[in-house]
TORLUMGU-59141 format. One line per field, with one value per atom (N, C-alpha, C): atom name; residue number from 1; x, y, z; chain. Coordinates in Angstrom, 1 decimal. Example, Ala and Ser with C-alpha at 12.3 -4.5 7.8 and 13.67 -1.06 7.14 Angstrom:
! TORLUMGU-59141
atom N, CA, C, N, CA, C
seq 1, 1, 1, 2, 2, 2
X 13.2, 12.3, 13.2, 12.8, 13.7, 12.9
Y -5.7, -4.5, -3.3, -2.2, -1.1, 0.0
Z 7.8, 7.8, 7.8, 7.1, 7.1, 7.9
mol A, A, A, A, A, A
END
This chain:
! TORLUMGU-59141
atom N, CA, C, N, CA, C, N, CA, C, N, CA, C, N, CA, C, N, CA, C, N, CA, C, N, CA, C, N, CA, C, N, CA, C, N, CA, C, N, CA, C, N, CA, C, N, CA, C, N, CA, C, N, CA, C, N, CA, C, N, CA, C, N, CA, C, N, CA, C, N, CA, C, N, CA, C, N, CA, C, N, CA, C, N, CA, C, N, CA, C, N, CA, C, N, CA, C, N, CA, C, N, CA, C, N, CA, C, N, CA, C, N, CA, C, N, CA, C, N, CA, C, N, CA, C, N, CA, C, N, CA, C, N, CA, C, N, CA, C, N, CA, C, N, CA, C, N, CA, C, N, CA, C, N, CA, C, N, CA, C, N, CA, C, N, CA, C, N, CA, C, N, CA, C, N, CA, C, N, CA, C, N, CA, C, N, CA, C, N, CA, C, N, CA, C, N, CA, C, N, CA, C, N, CA, C, N, CA, C, N, CA, C, N, CA, C, N, CA, C, N, CA, C, N, CA, C, N, CA, C, N, CA, C, N, CA, C, N, CA, C, N, CA, C, N, CA, C, N, CA, C, N, CA, C, N, CA, C, N, CA, C, N, CA, C, N, CA, C, N, CA, C, N, CA, C, N, CA, C, N, CA, C, N, CA, C, N, CA, C, N, CA, C, N, CA, C, N, CA, C, N, CA, C, N, CA, C, N, CA, C, N, CA, C, N, CA, C, N, CA, C, N, CA, C, N, CA, C, N, CA, C, N, CA, C, N, CA, C, N, CA, C, N, CA, C, N, CA, C, N, CA, C, N, CA, C, N, CA, C, N, CA, C, N, CA, C, N, CA, C, N, CA, C, N, CA, C, N, CA, C, N, CA, C, N, CA, C, N, CA, C, N, CA, C, N, CA, C, N, CA, C, N, CA, C, N, CA, C, N, CA, C, N, CA, C, N, CA, C, N, CA, C, N, CA, C, N, CA, C, N, CA, C, N, CA, C, N, CA, C, N, CA, C, N, CA, C, N, CA, C, N, CA, C, N, CA, C, N, CA, C, N, CA, C, N, CA, C, N, CA, C, N, CA, C, N, CA, C, N, CA, C, N, CA, C, N, CA, C, N, CA, C, N, CA, C, N, CA, C, N, CA, C, N, CA, C, N, CA, C, N, CA, C, N, CA, C, N, CA, C, N, CA, C, N, CA, C, N, CA, C, N, CA, C, N, CA, C, N, CA, C, N, CA, C, N, CA, C, N, CA, C, N, CA, C, N, CA, C, N, CA, C, N, CA, C, N, CA, C, N, CA, C, N, CA, C, N, CA, C, N, CA, C, N, CA, C, N, CA, C, N, CA, C, N, CA, C, N, CA, C, N, CA, C, N, CA, C, N, CA, C, N, CA, C
seq 1, 1, 1, 2, 2, 2, 3, 3, 3, 4, 4, 4, 5, 5, 5, 6, 6, 6, 7, 7, 7, 8, 8, 8, 9, 9, 9, 10, 10, 10, 11, 11, 11, 12, 12, 12, 13, 13, 13, 14, 14, 14, 15, 15, 15, 16, 16, 16, 17, 17, 17, 18, 18, 18, 19, 19, 19, 20, 20, 20, 21, 21, 21, 22, 22, 22, 23, 23, 23, 24, 24, 24, 25, 25, 25, 26, 26, 26, 27, 27, 27, 28, 28, 28, 29, 29, 29, 30, 30, 30, 31, 31, 31, 32, 32, 32, 33, 33, 33, 34, 34, 34, 35, 35, 35, 36, 36, 36, 37, 37, 37, 38, 38, 38, 39, 39, 39, 40, 40, 40, 41, 41, 41, 42, 42, 42, 43, 43, 43, 44, 44, 44, 45, 45, 45, 46, 46, 46, 47, 47, 47, 48, 48, 48, 49, 49, 49, 50, 50, 50, 51, 51, 51, 52, 52, 52, 53, 53, 53, 54, 54, 54, 55, 55, 55, 56, 56, 56, 57, 57, 57, 58, 58, 58, 59, 59, 59, 60, 60, 60, 61, 61, 61, 62, 62, 62, 63, 63, 63, 64, 64, 64, 65, 65, 65, 66, 66, 66, 67, 67, 67, 68, 68, 68, 69, 69, 69, 70, 70, 70, 71, 71, 71, 72, 72, 72, 73, 73, 73, 74, 74, 74, 75, 75, 75, 76, 76, 76, 77, 77, 77, 78, 78, 78, 79, 79, 79, 80, 80, 80, 81, 81, 81, 82, 82, 82, 83, 83, 83, 84, 84, 84, 85, 85, 85, 86, 86, 86, 87, 87, 87, 88, 88, 88, 89, 89, 89, 90, 90, 90, 91, 91, 91, 92, 92, 92, 93, 93, 93, 94, 94, 94, 95, 95, 95, 96, 96, 96, 97, 97, 97, 98, 98, 98, 99, 99, 99, 100, 100, 100, 101, 101, 101, 102, 102, 102, 103, 103, 103, 104, 104, 104, 105, 105, 105, 106, 106, 106, 107, 107, 107, 108, 108, 108, 109, 109, 109, 110, 110, 110, 111, 111, 111, 112, 112, 112, 113, 113, 113, 114, 114, 114, 115, 115, 115, 116, 116, 116, 117, 117, 117, 118, 118, 118, 119, 119, 119, 120, 120, 120, 121, 121, 121, 122, 122, 122, 123, 123, 123, 124, 124, 124, 125, 125, 125, 126, 126, 126, 127, 127, 127, 128, 128, 128, 129, 129, 129, 130, 130, 130, 131, 131, 131, 132, 132, 132, 133, 133, 133, 134, 134, 134, 135, 135, 135, 136, 136, 136, 137, 137, 137, 138, 138, 138, 139, 139, 139, 140, 140, 140, 141, 141, 141, 142, 142, 142, 143, 143, 143, 144, 144, 144, 145, 145, 145, 146, 146, 146, 147, 147, 147, 148, 148, 148, 149, 149, 149, 150, 150, 150, 151, 151, 151, 152, 152, 152, 153, 153, 153, 154, 154, 154, 155, 155, 155, 156, 156, 156, 157, 157, 157, 158, 158, 158, 159, 159, 159, 160, 160, 160, 161, 161, 161, 162, 162, 162, 163, 163, 163, 164, 164, 164, 165, 165, 165, 166, 166, 166, 167, 167, 167, 168, 168, 168, 169, 169, 169, 170, 170, 170, 171, 171, 171, 172, 172, 172, 173, 173, 173, 174, 174, 174, 175, 175, 175, 176, 176, 176
X -11.1, -10.4, -10.1, -9.0, -8.6, -9.4, -9.9, -10.6, -11.9, -12.6, -13.8, -13.5, -12.5, -12.1, -11.7, -10.9, -10.5, -11.7, -12.6, -13.8, -14.7, -14.9, -15.8, -15.2, -13.9, -13.2, -13.4, -13.4, -13.6, -15.1, -16.0, -17.4, -18.0, -17.4, -17.9, -18.7, -19.7, -20.5, -19.8, -20.2, -19.7, -20.1, -21.2, -21.7, -20.8, -20.5, -19.7, -18.3, -17.7, -16.4, -16.4, -17.5, -17.6, -17.6, -18.3, -18.4, -17.0, -16.3, -15.1, -13.9, -14.0, -12.9, -13.1, -14.3, -14.6, -14.6, -14.6, -14.8, -16.2, -16.8, -18.2, -18.5, -19.7, -20.1, -20.0, -20.5, -20.5, -19.1, -18.1, -16.7, -16.2, -16.5, -16.1, -16.7, -18.0, -18.6, -18.0, -17.7, -17.0, -15.6, -14.9, -13.5, -13.6, -14.5, -14.6, -15.0, -15.8, -16.3, -15.5, -14.4, -13.5, -14.0, -14.9, -15.5, -14.7, -13.8, -13.1, -11.7, -10.7, -9.3, -9.2, -8.7, -8.6, -7.5, -7.6, -6.6, -5.8, -4.5, -3.6, -4.2, -4.8, -5.4, -6.6, -7.4, -8.5, -8.0, -7.0, -6.4, -5.9, -5.2, -4.7, -5.8, -6.8, -8.0, -8.6, -8.8, -9.4, -8.5, -7.2, -6.2, -6.2, -6.2, -6.3, -7.5, -8.6, -9.9, -9.9, -9.3, -9.3, -8.1, -7.2, -5.9, -5.1, -4.9, -4.0, -3.0, -2.0, -1.1, -1.8, -1.5, -2.0, -1.8, -0.7, -0.3, -1.3, -1.9, -2.9, -4.1, -4.4, -5.6, -5.3, -4.2, -3.8, -2.3, -1.9, -0.5, 0.1, -0.8, -0.3, 0.0, -0.4, -0.1, 0.9, 1.0, 1.9, 2.8, 4.0, 5.0, 5.0, 5.0, 5.0, 6.4, 6.5, 7.8, 8.5, 9.8, 10.6, 10.9, 10.3, 10.6, 12.0, 12.7, 14.0, 13.8, 13.8, 13.6, 14.7, 14.4, 15.5, 16.1, 17.3, 18.0, 18.6, 18.4, 19.0, 18.2, 18.9, 18.2, 18.0, 17.0, 16.7, 17.6, 18.7, 19.6, 19.3, 19.8, 19.7, 20.3, 21.4, 22.1, 21.2, 20.5, 19.6, 18.4, 17.9, 16.7, 17.1, 18.3, 18.7, 19.0, 19.5, 19.8, 18.6, 17.5, 16.3, 15.2, 15.4, 14.5, 14.2, 15.3, 15.1, 14.4, 14.7, 14.0, 12.5, 12.2, 10.8, 10.0, 10.6, 10.0, 9.8, 10.8, 10.7, 9.5, 9.5, 8.4, 7.0, 6.9, 5.6, 5.2, 6.1, 5.7, 5.3, 6.0, 5.7, 4.4, 4.1, 2.9, 1.6, 1.8, 0.6, -0.2, -1.5, -2.3, -2.7, -2.4, -2.8, -1.6, -1.2, -0.2, -0.5, -1.7, -2.1, -1.9, -1.8, -1.6, -0.1, 0.8, 2.2, 2.7, 2.3, 2.7, 2.2, 1.0, 0.5, 1.3, 1.6, 2.4, 3.9, 4.4, 5.7, 5.7, 4.6, 4.4, 4.4, 3.7, 3.6, 5.0, 5.8, 7.1, 8.0, 7.9, 8.6, 8.3, 6.9, 6.5, 7.1, 7.0, 7.6, 9.1, 9.8, 11.2, 11.5, 10.7, 10.8, 10.5, 9.4, 9.0, 10.1, 10.6, 11.7, 12.9, 13.3, 14.5, 14.2, 12.9, 12.5, 12.6, 12.2, 12.0, 13.2, 14.1, 15.2, 16.1, 16.4, 17.3, 18.4, 19.6, 20.7, 20.5, 19.5, 19.2, 19.0, 19.2, 18.9, 19.8, 20.9, 21.9, 21.5, 20.3, 19.9, 20.5, 21.0, 21.6, 20.6, 20.9, 20.0, 19.3, 20.1, 19.6, 18.5, 18.8, 17.7, 16.5, 16.7, 15.6, 14.7, 15.3, 14.5, 13.9, 14.5, 13.9, 12.7, 12.8, 11.6, 10.5, 10.8, 9.8, 9.1, 9.9, 9.3, 8.4, 8.9, 8.1, 6.8, 6.8, 5.5, 4.6, 5.2, 4.4, 3.7, 4.4, 3.8, 2.7, 3.0, 2.0, 0.8, 1.0, -0.2, -1.0, -0.4, -1.1, -1.8, -1.2, -1.8, -3.0, -2.8, -3.9, -5.1, -4.8, -5.9, -6.5, -5.7, -6.2, -7.1, -6.6, -7.4, -8.4, -8.6, -9.6, -11.0, -11.6, -13.0, -13.0, -11.9, -11.8, -11.4, -11.9, -11.6, -10.1, -9.3, -7.9, -7.1, -7.8, -7.1, -6.5, -7.0, -6.4, -4.9, -4.2, -2.8, -1.9, -2.5, -1.6, -0.8, 0.4, 1.2, 2.4, 3.0, 4.2, 5.4, 5.7, 6.7, 7.8, 9.0, 10.1, 10.7, 11.3, 11.9, 13.1, 13.4, 14.4, 15.7, 16.1, 17.4, 17.5, 16.4, 16.4, 16.0, 15.7, 15.3, 16.4, 16.1, 17.1, 17.9, 17.7, 18.5, 17.7, 16.4, 15.6, 14.9, 15.2, 14.6, 13.1, 12.3, 10.9, 10.6, 10.2, 9.9, 8.4, 7.5, 6.1, 5.8, 4.6, 4.2, 5.0, 5.2, 5.9, 5.0, 5.7, 5.0, 5.4, 4.7, 4.9, 5.7, 6.6, 7.4, 8.3
Y -100.3, -99.8, -100.9, -100.9, -102.0, -101.9, -100.7, -100.6, -101.5, -101.5, -102.3, -103.7, -104.2, -105.6, -106.0, -105.2, -105.6, -105.6, -104.6, -104.5, -105.7, -106.0, -107.2, -108.5, -108.6, -109.9, -110.1, -109.0, -109.1, -109.2, -109.1, -109.2, -108.0, -106.8, -105.6, -104.8, -104.2, -103.2, -101.9, -101.0, -99.6, -99.0, -99.2, -98.7, -99.2, -100.5, -101.0, -100.4, -100.3, -99.7, -98.3, -97.6, -96.1, -96.0, -96.9, -96.8, -97.2, -98.2, -98.6, -97.6, -96.9, -96.1, -94.6, -94.2, -92.8, -92.0, -92.7, -92.1, -92.2, -91.2, -91.3, -92.4, -92.9, -93.9, -93.3, -92.1, -91.4, -91.3, -90.9, -90.9, -92.2, -93.3, -94.6, -95.0, -94.7, -95.0, -94.3, -93.0, -92.2, -92.7, -93.1, -93.6, -94.9, -95.8, -97.1, -97.0, -96.0, -95.9, -94.9, -94.5, -93.6, -92.2, -91.8, -90.4, -89.4, -89.9, -89.1, -89.7, -88.9, -89.4, -89.3, -90.4, -90.4, -89.5, -88.9, -88.2, -89.2, -88.8, -89.7, -90.0, -89.0, -89.3, -90.3, -90.1, -91.0, -92.5, -92.6, -94.0, -94.6, -93.8, -94.3, -94.8, -94.0, -94.4, -95.7, -95.8, -97.0, -98.2, -98.0, -99.1, -99.6, -98.7, -99.2, -100.0, -99.5, -100.2, -101.6, -101.7, -103.0, -103.8, -103.3, -104.0, -104.4, -103.5, -103.7, -102.5, -102.6, -101.5, -100.5, -99.2, -98.2, -98.4, -99.0, -99.3, -100.3, -101.1, -102.1, -101.4, -100.2, -99.5, -98.4, -97.7, -96.6, -96.7, -97.6, -97.7, -96.4, -95.6, -94.3, -93.3, -93.5, -92.5, -93.1, -94.4, -95.0, -96.0, -96.1, -97.1, -98.3, -99.5, -100.7, -100.8, -101.0, -101.2, -102.4, -102.4, -103.6, -103.8, -103.0, -103.2, -102.7, -103.2, -102.7, -102.0, -100.6, -99.8, -100.0, -100.1, -100.1, -98.8, -98.7, -97.4, -96.9, -95.7, -95.0, -95.5, -96.0, -96.5, -95.3, -95.4, -94.4, -94.8, -94.2, -94.5, -93.5, -93.8, -92.9, -91.5, -91.5, -90.3, -89.4, -90.1, -89.4, -88.9, -89.7, -89.2, -87.9, -88.0, -86.9, -85.7, -85.9, -84.8, -84.0, -84.7, -84.0, -83.7, -84.2, -83.9, -82.5, -81.6, -80.2, -79.5, -80.0, -79.4, -79.7, -81.0, -81.4, -80.6, -80.5, -79.8, -78.3, -77.7, -76.3, -76.1, -76.9, -76.8, -77.0, -78.0, -78.3, -77.1, -76.5, -75.3, -74.2, -74.0, -72.8, -73.0, -74.2, -74.5, -74.6, -75.2, -75.5, -74.2, -74.3, -73.1, -73.2, -74.3, -74.4, -75.3, -74.9, -75.6, -77.1, -77.4, -78.8, -79.6, -79.0, -79.6, -79.9, -79.3, -79.5, -80.9, -81.7, -83.1, -83.9, -83.7, -84.4, -84.1, -82.8, -82.4, -82.9, -83.0, -83.6, -85.1, -85.7, -87.2, -87.4, -86.4, -86.5, -86.4, -85.5, -85.2, -86.5, -87.1, -88.3, -89.4, -89.6, -90.6, -90.2, -88.9, -88.5, -88.8, -88.7, -89.0, -90.4, -91.3, -92.8, -93.0, -92.4, -92.6, -92.1, -91.0, -90.4, -91.3, -91.8, -92.7, -94.0, -94.4, -95.6, -95.3, -94.1, -93.8, -93.1, -92.6, -91.8, -92.7, -92.2, -92.9, -91.8, -92.3, -91.4, -91.1, -90.4, -90.1, -88.6, -88.1, -86.7, -85.7, -86.1, -85.2, -84.5, -84.8, -84.1, -84.8, -84.0, -84.5, -85.0, -85.9, -86.5, -85.5, -84.6, -83.7, -82.7, -82.0, -81.2, -81.9, -83.1, -83.9, -84.3, -84.8, -85.2, -84.0, -82.9, -81.7, -81.3, -81.4, -81.0, -82.0, -83.3, -84.3, -84.2, -84.0, -83.9, -82.7, -81.6, -80.3, -80.6, -81.2, -81.4, -82.4, -83.4, -84.3, -83.6, -82.7, -81.9, -81.0, -80.3, -79.4, -80.2, -81.4, -82.2, -82.6, -82.9, -83.3, -82.1, -80.9, -79.7, -79.3, -79.4, -79.1, -80.0, -81.3, -82.2, -82.0, -81.7, -81.4, -80.2, -79.1, -77.8, -77.6, -78.6, -78.5, -78.2, -77.2, -76.9, -76.3, -75.9, -75.3, -73.8, -73.0, -71.6, -71.3, -72.3, -72.1, -72.3, -72.5, -72.7, -71.4, -70.3, -69.0, -68.9, -68.4, -68.2, -69.4, -70.6, -71.8, -71.7, -71.6, -71.4, -72.3, -72.4, -73.2, -72.4, -72.9, -72.1, -72.9, -72.3, -72.9, -72.1, -72.7, -71.9, -71.1, -69.9, -69.0, -69.7, -70.6, -71.2, -72.2, -72.5, -73.4, -72.7, -71.4, -70.7, -70.8, -71.1, -71.1, -72.4, -73.3, -74.6, -75.7, -75.6, -76.7, -76.3, -77.0, -76.7, -77.0, -76.2, -76.5, -77.5, -78.7, -79.8, -80.1, -79.3, -79.5, -80.6, -81.2, -82.2, -83.5, -84.3, -85.6, -86.5, -87.5, -88.5, -89.9, -90.9, -92.2, -93.0, -92.3, -92.9, -93.9
Z 31.1, 32.3, 33.3, 33.8, 34.8, 36.1, 36.5, 37.7, 37.6, 36.5, 36.4, 36.5, 35.8, 35.8, 37.2, 37.9, 39.3, 40.2, 40.2, 41.0, 40.8, 39.5, 39.1, 39.6, 39.4, 39.9, 41.4, 42.1, 43.6, 44.0, 43.0, 43.3, 44.0, 43.8, 44.4, 43.4, 44.0, 43.2, 43.3, 42.4, 42.5, 43.8, 44.3, 45.5, 46.7, 46.7, 47.8, 47.7, 46.5, 46.4, 46.8, 46.5, 46.9, 48.4, 49.0, 50.5, 51.2, 50.6, 51.3, 50.9, 49.8, 49.4, 49.7, 49.9, 50.1, 48.8, 47.6, 46.3, 45.9, 45.3, 45.0, 43.9, 43.9, 43.0, 41.6, 41.4, 40.1, 39.6, 40.4, 40.0, 39.5, 40.3, 39.9, 38.6, 38.4, 37.1, 36.0, 36.1, 35.1, 34.8, 35.8, 35.5, 34.8, 35.2, 34.6, 33.1, 32.8, 31.5, 30.6, 31.1, 30.3, 30.2, 31.0, 30.9, 31.8, 32.6, 33.5, 33.7, 33.6, 34.0, 35.5, 36.1, 37.6, 38.1, 39.2, 39.9, 40.7, 41.0, 41.8, 43.1, 43.8, 45.1, 45.0, 44.0, 43.8, 43.6, 42.7, 42.4, 43.7, 44.5, 45.8, 46.7, 46.8, 47.7, 47.2, 45.9, 45.3, 45.4, 45.2, 45.4, 46.8, 47.8, 49.2, 49.5, 49.0, 49.2, 48.5, 47.4, 46.6, 47.0, 47.8, 48.2, 47.0, 46.1, 45.0, 44.9, 44.0, 43.8, 42.9, 43.0, 42.2, 40.7, 40.4, 39.0, 38.4, 39.2, 38.7, 38.1, 38.7, 38.3, 37.3, 37.5, 36.5, 36.2, 35.3, 35.0, 34.4, 33.8, 33.2, 34.3, 35.5, 36.6, 37.6, 37.7, 38.7, 38.1, 38.6, 38.2, 39.1, 38.6, 39.4, 40.0, 41.3, 42.0, 41.6, 41.6, 41.3, 39.9, 39.0, 37.5, 37.2, 36.2, 35.8, 34.5, 34.6, 33.4, 32.4, 31.1, 30.1, 30.0, 29.4, 29.2, 30.5, 30.7, 31.9, 33.1, 34.1, 35.3, 36.3, 37.1, 38.1, 39.4, 39.5, 40.6, 41.7, 42.9, 44.0, 43.6, 42.9, 42.5, 41.6, 40.6, 39.7, 40.5, 41.4, 42.2, 43.0, 43.7, 44.5, 43.6, 42.4, 41.5, 41.1, 41.0, 40.5, 41.6, 42.8, 43.9, 44.1, 44.2, 44.4, 43.3, 42.0, 40.9, 40.9, 41.2, 41.3, 42.4, 43.6, 44.7, 44.3, 43.7, 43.4, 42.3, 41.3, 40.3, 41.0, 41.8, 42.5, 43.3, 44.0, 44.8, 43.9, 42.8, 42.0, 41.2, 40.8, 40.0, 40.9, 42.1, 42.9, 43.2, 43.2, 43.6, 45.0, 45.7, 47.1, 47.7, 48.9, 49.6, 49.8, 49.9, 50.1, 48.8, 47.7, 46.4, 46.1, 46.8, 46.5, 46.5, 47.5, 47.6, 46.4, 46.0, 44.8, 43.6, 43.4, 42.2, 42.3, 43.5, 43.7, 43.4, 43.7, 43.4, 41.9, 41.2, 39.7, 39.1, 39.7, 39.2, 39.5, 40.6, 40.9, 39.9, 39.7, 38.7, 37.3, 37.0, 35.7, 35.6, 36.7, 36.7, 36.4, 37.0, 36.7, 35.3, 34.8, 33.4, 32.4, 32.7, 31.9, 31.8, 33.0, 33.0, 32.2, 32.2, 31.5, 30.0, 29.6, 28.1, 27.5, 28.3, 27.7, 26.8, 25.6, 24.7, 24.3, 24.1, 23.7, 22.2, 21.8, 20.4, 20.3, 19.1, 18.8, 19.4, 20.0, 20.6, 21.8, 22.4, 23.6, 24.8, 25.7, 26.9, 27.9, 28.7, 29.7, 30.6, 31.2, 32.2, 31.7, 30.6, 30.0, 29.6, 29.0, 28.5, 29.7, 30.8, 31.9, 32.6, 32.7, 33.4, 32.6, 31.3, 30.4, 30.6, 30.6, 30.8, 32.1, 33.2, 34.5, 34.6, 34.1, 34.1, 33.4, 32.2, 31.5, 32.3, 33.0, 33.7, 34.9, 35.6, 36.7, 36.1, 35.0, 34.4, 33.9, 33.3, 32.9, 34.1, 35.2, 36.5, 37.0, 37.0, 37.5, 36.7, 35.3, 34.5, 34.7, 34.9, 35.1, 36.5, 37.5, 38.8, 38.9, 38.3, 38.4, 37.3, 36.4, 35.3, 35.9, 35.4, 35.9, 37.3, 37.8, 39.1, 39.0, 39.9, 39.8, 39.9, 40.3, 40.5, 39.2, 38.1, 36.8, 36.2, 36.6, 36.0, 36.4, 35.4, 35.6, 35.6, 35.4, 35.3, 34.0, 34.1, 32.9, 32.9, 31.8, 31.6, 32.3, 33.4, 34.2, 34.7, 34.9, 35.4, 36.6, 37.5, 38.6, 37.9, 38.5, 37.9, 37.7, 38.6, 38.5, 37.3, 36.7, 35.6, 34.3, 34.3, 33.1, 32.1, 30.8, 29.8, 29.7, 30.7, 30.7, 30.1, 30.0, 29.6, 28.3, 27.2, 25.9, 26.0, 25.3, 25.3, 24.2, 24.7, 23.8, 23.6, 24.2, 24.2, 25.2, 25.1, 26.1, 25.8, 26.9, 26.7, 25.9, 25.3, 24.5, 25.0, 24.6, 25.0, 24.0, 23.2, 22.2, 22.8
mol A, A, A, A, A, A, A, A, A, A, A, A, A, A, A, A, A, A, A, A, A, A, A, A, A, A, A, A, A, A, A, A, A, A, A, A, A, A, A, A, A, A, A, A, A, A, A, A, A, A, A, A, A, A, A, A, A, A, A, A, A, A, A, A, A, A, A, A, A, A, A, A, A, A, A, A, A, A, A, A, A, A, A, A, A, A, A, A, A, A, A, A, A, A, A, A, A, A, A, A, A, A, A, A, A, A, A, A, A, A, A, A, A, A, A, A, A, A, A, A, A, A, A, A, A, A, A, A, A, A, A, A, A, A, A, A, A, A, A, A, A, A, A, A, A, A, A, A, A, A, A, A, A, A, A, A, A, A, A, A, A, A, A, A, A, A, A, A, A, A, A, A, A, A, A, A, A, A, A, A, A, A, A, A, A, A, A, A, A, A, A, A, A, A, A, A, A, A, A, A, A, A, A, A, A, A, A, A, A, A, A, A, A, A, A, A, A, A, A, A, A, A, A, A, A, A, A, A, A, A, A, A, A, A, A, A, A, A, A, A, A, A, A, A, A, A, A, A, A, A, A, A, A, A, A, A, A, A, A, A, A, A, A, A, A, A, A, A, A, A, A, A, A, A, A, A, A, A, A, A, A, A, A, A, A, A, A, A, A, A, A, A, A, A, A, A, A, A, A, A, A, A, A, A, A, A, A, A, A, A, A, A, A, A, A, A, A, A, A, A, A, A, A, A, A, A, A, A, A, A, A, A, A, A, A, A, A, A, A, A, A, A, A, A, A, A, A, A, A, A, A, A, A, A, A, A, A, A, A, A, A, A, A, A, A, A, A, A, A, A, A, A, A, A, A, A, A, A, A, A, A, A, A, A, A, A, A, A, A, A, A, A, A, A, A, A, A, A, A, A, A, A, A, A, A, A, A, A, A, A, A, A, A, A, A, A, A, A, A, A, A, A, A, A, A, A, A, A, A, A, A, A, A, A, A, A, A, A, A, A, A, A, A, A, A, A, A, A, A, A, A, A, A, A, A, A, A, A, A, A, A, A, A, A, A, A, A, A, A, A, A, A, A, A, A, A, A, A, A, A, A, A, A, A, A, A, A, A, A, A, A, A, A, A, A, A, A, A, A, A, A, A, A, A, A, A, A, A, A, A, A, A, A, A, A, A, A, A, A, A, A, A, A, A, A, A, A, A
END
């Protein structure tokens, strides 16, 4: 895991990083040893304490700024087109109002990933493919966030009414 490499390079102990980041030493230990997938909030706290970008610690959760994605580019028009969809999904899936922003962030990251990975193959149009990808990215984050929490009940694969029937069910996204 990159976290351990970065922490060691800076000469920090897990205890020192825990103190400066506000993340428990046990959580840091589990993340470094692959026993726990980090949450976006946790990665952000650790990145601030280490003075690195979140993508340096968890490239699977954060996209490095300034990169030029191949294929469809994430333009301002594409971002604006999907912002409402992402916000509606986040509000519908979140179990607590405080979680909405995290899930919206996961959707935005999913949008960037989708634009990077989309290929004009299989006859699927861009919009439905991206909506499906973003929905699955938000659901994956919600499942990870609520795992082992009493708020997991009723978390289901859901779409806002205005998008029902418009997005083919493709299962979870892949890194193809």
